[in-house]
N, C-alpha and C positions, 0 to 999 in steps of 0.2 A: 298726527299721532303723538303720544306723549309717554313718558315713563315716570315711575315714581318708586319710592323705596319699599312699597308694599307688594311689588310684583313677586309672586312665588317663583322659585327656580323652575327652569325648564325640565320637564320629565320626558325622557325619551328612552324607551326600552325596545330594542329591535325584536325582542321575542313577542311583544304585544303588537298585533297588527290590526289596523282598522278593518272592520267587517267587510267594507266594500272592496278592500284590497286583497282579500283572501281568494284563493282559487275557488271558482264557483261557476255554475251554469246561470244562464238568464233566468230570472225569477221575478215574481211580482214584488217581492220585498226589495230586491235590488232596484227595480224600476221606480218604486215609491221613494226610495232613498235618493236616487238621482234627481227625481222631480223636486224633492224637498231642497236639494242643493241648488237647483236652478232658481227656485223661489228666493232662497237666501241671497244668491248672487244679485237678483233683481232688486230686492228690498233693502239690502245693506251696503250698497255703494259700488259693487264691482262694475256693474253696467255703466254707472255714471262716470267712473274713472276711465273706462274704456272709451266711452263716447267723447270725453274731453280729449283723449289721446288721438282719436280718429279725426276730430275736427282740426287738430293742430297739424297732423302729419299726413293726412290723406286728402289732398286738395281735389276738387271736382275735375274730372277729365284724366286723372292719373291712373296708372296701372301698377298694382303692387302684388308681390308674392310674400305670403306670411307663413310662418311655422308656429303652430300652437302646441306647446309641450304639455304633457299631463292633461290632455283635453277632456278626459272624463266623458260626460254625456254629450259633449259637443255643443253645449248651449252658447258658449262664448263665440266660437266660429260662426254659428248661425246668427247671433246678434251682429257680428261684424259684417257678414254678408248682407243682412237686411239693411244695415246702415249704408253700406256701399251701393247697393241697388238704388236706394233713395237719394243718393248724393253723387251719382254719375261717376263712380269709381269702379274700375275693373279689378277684381281681387281673386286670387287663387290661394287657398289655404290648405296646407298639409297638417293634419291633426294627428298627433302621436300620443299613444297611451299603451301601457304594458298589459292592461286588463282586457282580455278578449271578450268577455261577457258584456262589459260596459260598452265597448266599441260596437258590439252587435246591436245594442239598444240605440247607440248614437247614430249608427248608419240607418236604422229603421226610421228614426225620428227625422233624419236629414235627407230623405229621398228627393225632396224638391230643392235640394241645394247641390247641384252638380259642381259648383265651385270648390266644394270641400272633398278632400280625399282622406280616408282614415287608414292608419297603419299601426299594427300592433308591434311595439318595440320598447325596449328599456331605454328611457330617456338618457340615462347615464352612458349608454353605449351607442346611441343614435348619432350617425354622421350623415348629413344630407349630401346629395350629389353636388349641390352648389349652395352658396349662401342665399338666404332670403333677404328681402328688403327689411322685414320686421320679424321679430320673434316675441311671442307672448308666452307667459307662464303664470297661471293664476291659481291661487289656493293650493300650492303644491309643496313649497319648501319645507313646511312643517312635517311632511312625510319622511324626511331624510335626517340622518345624523349630521352633525356639524360638518365633518369632512366631506360627506357626500353632497351636502348643500353647496359647499364651496365649489366642488367639481361641476355641479349643475349650473351654477352661475357662470363659471368659466366656459362651459359648453354653449350656454345661451349667447354669451358675448361673441364667441367664435362663429356662430351661425348667422349673425345679423350684419347686414351691410349698412343699414341706415339707423335703425332704432330698436329699442328693447322696452317691453313693458312687463315687469314682474310685480305681482301683488300677492299678498298673503295675509293671513290672520296676524294680529299683534297680541301678544300675551300681556294682558294687564289684569289687575285685580277686578276692575269693573267688567272687563270682557269675560272673565271666567264666570263671574256671578251672572252676567247676562245670558251666557250660553246655558248654564244650569237651569235658570228660570225658564228660558225659552223651550228647553227640551223637557221641562216638567209640565208645562201648561199648553204648549202649542205643537211642537214637533215631537210627539211622544212615541213614534214607532221605534222598536228596539234598535234597529241598525242605525237610524239617524241619531238617536239619543246617545248610543255608545260611541259612535264615531265623532260626533260633535264635541262631546266632553273630552274625549281623548285628544282631539285635534287642538283645542284651545290650550291644553296643558303642554302639548308638544310645540306650540307656536313659539317663535322667537320674540323677544322684546325688541323695541326699536334700536337700542344700543347694540344688542347682539346681532341684529340684522346689519347694522352699519359695519360691525367688525367682520362679519362673514363677507360682505361685499368688498371690503378693503382687502381681505385675504385673496379674494377672487380677482383682484386687479381692477376693480371698478373705482373710478376717480370721481364720478358725479352721482353718487348715491342720493336718491330722493329728489332728483331733478327731472 
């Protein structure tokens, strides 16, 4: 990732809420949006990053306990379990999200994944019964104001016994342009278009992310 002088300032207004985060019932529109996010995770590097992490930290024959915060549609826990099944790793994943409708859809999609348990909870208030070996949090920090993002990183750190993987959008001028073009020509559904454009403007720059990590007490940011 890189930064430059052309990066617009972060725009975060707590009164403006992403459509997928608003109180709602299960709907075709929400399901379509979550499927779009799953495709974006697949095609824009999130799965590749996670696969690299798994190869490094999940050796064959190991047994691991994972917490996935802000799990959304549960596509990342499913990806992790698929990889673990194929690589002789025993994994149990606690998937946490505050949005009941989203988790209802995630549970339906994950019926063949008994290794995953879904819990509705505010991740800023969530306290596990015990530490997990690893804690994941993907594409979530941009949903929070600066102080809340610091608290979330502190919580992530306190929950993990061995390792942490936090990944998010990076706000760059090219990233903003790319999202606007992508939602103009490919992902044109109203919810996906609105949320994606809001998300990239809410995302942190690399230097801002480094500062937030430092405030949260992280000493090895980016490693």
